[in-house]
C-alpha positions as CSV (number, residue, x, y, z in Angstrom):
1,M,-5.1,75.3,6.5
2,E,-7.5,76.6,9.1
3,S,-6.1,78.9,11.8
4,Y,-7.4,81.3,14.4
5,V,-6.0,84.7,13.4
6,E,-6.1,86.0,17.0
7,V,-4.1,83.1,18.3
8,S,-1.6,83.4,15.5
9,M,-1.3,87.2,16.2
10,L,-0.7,86.5,19.9
11,H,1.8,83.7,19.2
12,N,3.8,85.8,16.7
13,T,3.9,88.8,19.1
14,A,5.3,86.6,21.9
15,T,7.8,84.9,19.6
16,I,9.2,88.1,18.2
17,L,9.4,89.7,21.7
18,L,11.1,86.6,23.2
19,S,13.5,86.4,20.3
20,F,14.5,90.0,20.7
21,L,15.0,89.6,24.4
22,M,17.2,86.5,23.9
23,A,19.2,88.3,21.2
24,S,19.6,91.5,23.3
25,Y,20.8,89.4,26.3
26,A,23.2,87.4,24.2
27,C,24.7,90.5,22.5
28,V,24.7,92.5,25.8
29,Q,22.7,95.3,24.2
30,P,19.7,95.9,26.5
31,L,16.8,97.6,24.9
32,P,13.6,99.0,26.4
33,I,10.9,96.4,26.6
34,R,8.3,98.9,25.3
35,K,10.3,99.4,22.1
36,M,10.6,95.7,21.5
37,L,6.9,95.2,22.2
38,V,5.8,97.9,19.8
39,Y,8.0,96.3,17.1
40,A,6.5,92.9,17.8
41,L,2.9,94.2,17.6
42,A,3.7,96.3,14.5
43,L,4.8,93.2,12.7
44,S,2.3,90.7,14.0
45,I,-1.0,92.6,13.7
46,P,-0.7,93.7,10.0
47,G,1.1,90.4,9.1
48,C,-1.8,88.3,10.4
49,L,-4.6,90.6,8.9
50,L,-3.3,91.4,5.4
51,F,-3.9,88.7,2.8
52,F,-3.8,90.5,-0.5
53,P,-1.1,89.7,-3.1
54,G,2.2,91.4,-2.3
55,S,1.3,92.1,1.3
56,W,4.7,90.8,2.3
57,V,6.2,93.9,0.7
58,L,4.6,96.1,3.4
59,L,6.2,93.8,6.1
60,V,9.6,94.2,4.5
61,L,9.2,98.0,4.4
62,E,8.1,97.9,8.0
63,E,11.3,96.0,8.9
64,I,13.4,98.5,7.1
65,V,11.7,101.5,8.8
66,F,12.0,100.0,12.3
67,F,15.7,99.1,11.7
68,F,16.8,102.6,10.7
69,W,14.4,104.3,13.1
70,Q,14.9,102.3,16.3
71,F,17.6,99.5,15.9
72,R,20.4,100.8,13.7
73,F,22.7,101.2,16.8
74,C,22.0,97.6,17.9
75,A,22.2,95.9,14.5
76,K,23.9,92.8,16.0
77,S,20.9,92.2,18.3
78,W,18.5,92.8,15.5
79,M,20.2,90.3,13.2
80,M,20.5,87.7,15.9
81,M,16.8,88.2,16.7
82,Q,15.9,87.4,13.1
83,V,17.8,84.1,13.3
84,I,16.3,83.1,16.7
85,R,12.9,84.0,15.5
86,M,13.2,81.8,12.4
87,L,14.5,79.0,14.6
88,W,11.4,79.3,16.8
89,Y,9.2,79.2,13.7
90,M,10.9,76.1,12.3
91,T,10.6,74.4,15.6
92,S,6.9,75.2,15.8
93,F,6.4,74.0,12.2
94,A,8.2,70.7,13.0
95,F,5.9,69.9,15.9
96,Y,2.6,71.4,14.8
97,Q,2.8,71.9,11.0
98,G,0.8,75.0,10.2
99,G,1.7,77.5,7.6
100,F,3.6,80.7,6.8
101,H,2.4,84.0,5.5
102,N,4.0,87.4,5.5
103,F,7.1,85.8,7.3
104,L,4.9,84.8,10.2
105,W,3.9,81.3,11.4
106,F,0.1,80.6,11.6
107,V,-1.0,78.3,14.3
108,P,-3.1,75.3,13.1
109,L,-6.7,75.2,14.4
110,H,-6.3,72.1,16.6
111,A,-2.6,72.5,17.6
112,A,-1.9,72.1,21.3
113,V,0.3,75.2,21.2
114,Y,-0.1,75.9,24.9
115,W,2.9,73.6,25.6
116,L,5.1,75.9,23.5
117,W,3.6,78.9,25.3
118,L,4.5,77.3,28.7
119,I,8.1,77.2,27.5
120,Y,7.8,80.8,26.5
121,V,6.6,81.8,29.9
122,L,9.5,79.9,31.6
123,L,12.0,81.7,29.3
124,F,10.4,85.1,29.9
125,A,10.7,84.5,33.6
126,L,14.3,83.4,33.4
127,L,15.2,86.4,31.2
128,H,13.5,88.8,33.5
129,V,15.7,87.6,36.4
130,K,18.9,87.6,34.3
131,W,17.9,90.9,32.7
132,K,17.7,92.7,36.1
133,D,21.2,91.2,36.9
134,M,22.6,92.4,33.7
135,L,21.1,95.9,34.0
136,A,22.6,96.1,37.5
137,R,26.0,95.2,36.1
138,M,25.5,97.8,33.4
139,N,25.7,100.5,36.2
140,Y,29.5,99.8,36.3
141,L,29.9,100.2,32.5
142,Y,31.0,103.6,31.1
143,R,31.9,104.8,27.7
144,L,35.5,106.1,27.6
145,H,37.1,108.4,24.9
146,I,40.9,108.4,24.8
147,E,42.6,111.1,22.8
148,L,45.8,110.0,21.2
149,A,48.3,111.7,18.8
150,D,46.7,110.1,15.7
151,T,43.2,109.1,16.7
152,T,40.6,108.9,19.4
153,L,39.7,105.5,20.9
154,H,36.1,104.9,22.0
155,L,36.1,102.0,24.4
156,N,33.8,100.4,27.0
157,G,35.2,100.9,30.5
158,W,34.4,98.8,33.6
159,L,34.5,100.5,37.0
160,D,36.2,98.4,39.6
161,S,36.5,99.8,43.2
162,G,39.7,97.9,43.6
163,N,41.6,100.0,41.1
164,L,42.8,103.1,43.0
165,L,46.3,103.3,41.5
166,S,47.6,106.8,40.7
167,Y,50.9,108.5,40.0
168,E,51.3,112.1,41.2
169,G,47.6,112.4,41.4
170,I,47.0,111.0,37.9
171,P,44.7,107.9,37.8
172,V,46.1,104.8,36.1
173,L,43.8,102.8,33.7
174,F,44.4,99.3,32.3
175,V,43.7,98.2,28.8
176,S,44.5,95.1,26.8
177,S,47.9,94.9,25.2
178,S,46.2,94.5,21.8
179,Y,45.7,98.3,21.9
180,E,49.3,99.1,22.7
181,A,50.1,100.0,19.0
182,Y,47.8,103.1,19.3
183,F,49.9,104.5,22.2
184,K,53.4,104.4,20.6
185,K,53.6,108.2,20.1
186,Q,52.5,109.0,23.7
187,D,54.8,110.0,26.5
188,I,55.9,107.2,28.8
189,E,55.8,107.2,32.6
190,L,57.1,104.5,34.9
191,V,54.8,103.9,37.8
192,V,55.4,101.8,40.9
193,M,52.5,99.5,41.6
194,N,52.1,97.9,45.0
195,T,50.1,94.7,45.3
196,V,49.5,92.2,48.1
197,D,52.3,89.9,46.8
198,D,55.0,92.3,45.6
199,T,56.0,95.7,44.2
200,S,56.6,96.2,40.5
201,V,57.2,99.0,38.0
202,I,54.8,99.3,35.1
203,R,55.1,101.3,31.9
204,C,52.2,103.7,31.3
205,Y,51.3,106.1,28.5
206,A,50.2,109.6,29.2
207,C,47.1,110.9,27.4
208,M,43.8,112.7,27.8
209,A,40.6,110.8,28.4
210,A,37.0,111.5,29.2
211,I,34.2,109.4,30.4
212,E,31.2,110.1,28.2
213,G,29.4,113.2,29.5
214,C,32.3,114.3,31.7
215,H,35.3,116.6,31.3
216,K,38.7,115.5,29.8
217,H,41.4,114.6,32.3
218,R,45.0,113.5,32.1
219,V,45.3,109.8,32.7
220,L,48.0,107.1,32.5
221,I,47.2,104.0,30.4
222,C,48.9,100.7,31.2
223,C,48.6,98.0,28.5
224,R,48.5,94.5,30.1
225,N,48.0,91.0,28.9
226,H,45.0,89.1,29.9
227,V,42.7,92.0,30.8
228,S,39.4,90.1,31.2
229,L,36.4,92.3,32.2
230,P,32.7,91.7,32.4
231,L,30.3,92.6,29.6
232,N,33.2,92.6,27.1
233,C,34.6,95.8,28.4
234,E,38.0,96.9,27.2
235,V,39.2,99.3,29.9
236,L,39.6,98.9,33.7
237,L,38.6,102.3,35.0
238,N,39.9,104.0,38.1
239,M,37.8,105.1,41.1
240,N,39.9,108.2,41.4
241,M,38.9,109.3,37.9
242,M,35.2,109.2,38.9
243,T,35.8,111.9,41.5
244,L,37.3,114.3,38.9
245,G,34.0,115.0,37.2
């Protein structure tokens, strides 16, 4: 099969980068574009230039090094990227034929691959817009550490300016009832909660908690059913807690 190495190099770089962006967006694990681009180039350039027997071993070693060096904390995105990447390659092969070498797809000499590149450009533009929206929403996401009698919970918290509930100056946070088993040994406080419709008494658990990078403070945790928050967050944070430092 005849193929332009430069075209295949460019195509594989774009495919890997696009696949990683799609996976990162789907898994809500934003990564620096530069890091993903370096990874895409590091695979595409040697993969398209090395043709000696066993050259694929170097590509496998490169994948392993990049995974443990850059992507071990976002393994879910990395694995999904590999799946999306293979789907792109299979789609390209179905329409244009071509061949595979070093886990990369080589563009046939006379393939009208620019139609596929047009789709890539549209997807890159769409992801760019969505990416900015997601990063803006990430400004409201904080990592929260809750110290309990037996363990420490590490949860993703969502800051909502509507939650100002406090009891004797102690902020009240809301988590899903699925975590209630962890709080059984904590002291219980009954807190009056006023809403637009009515007034109710809620059961809260007293414990110490800290937003990542801040000091620990005493908080009250209320376990509620149907706690649905953006970006798969597990805790509804309290604005009053943000002022404690």
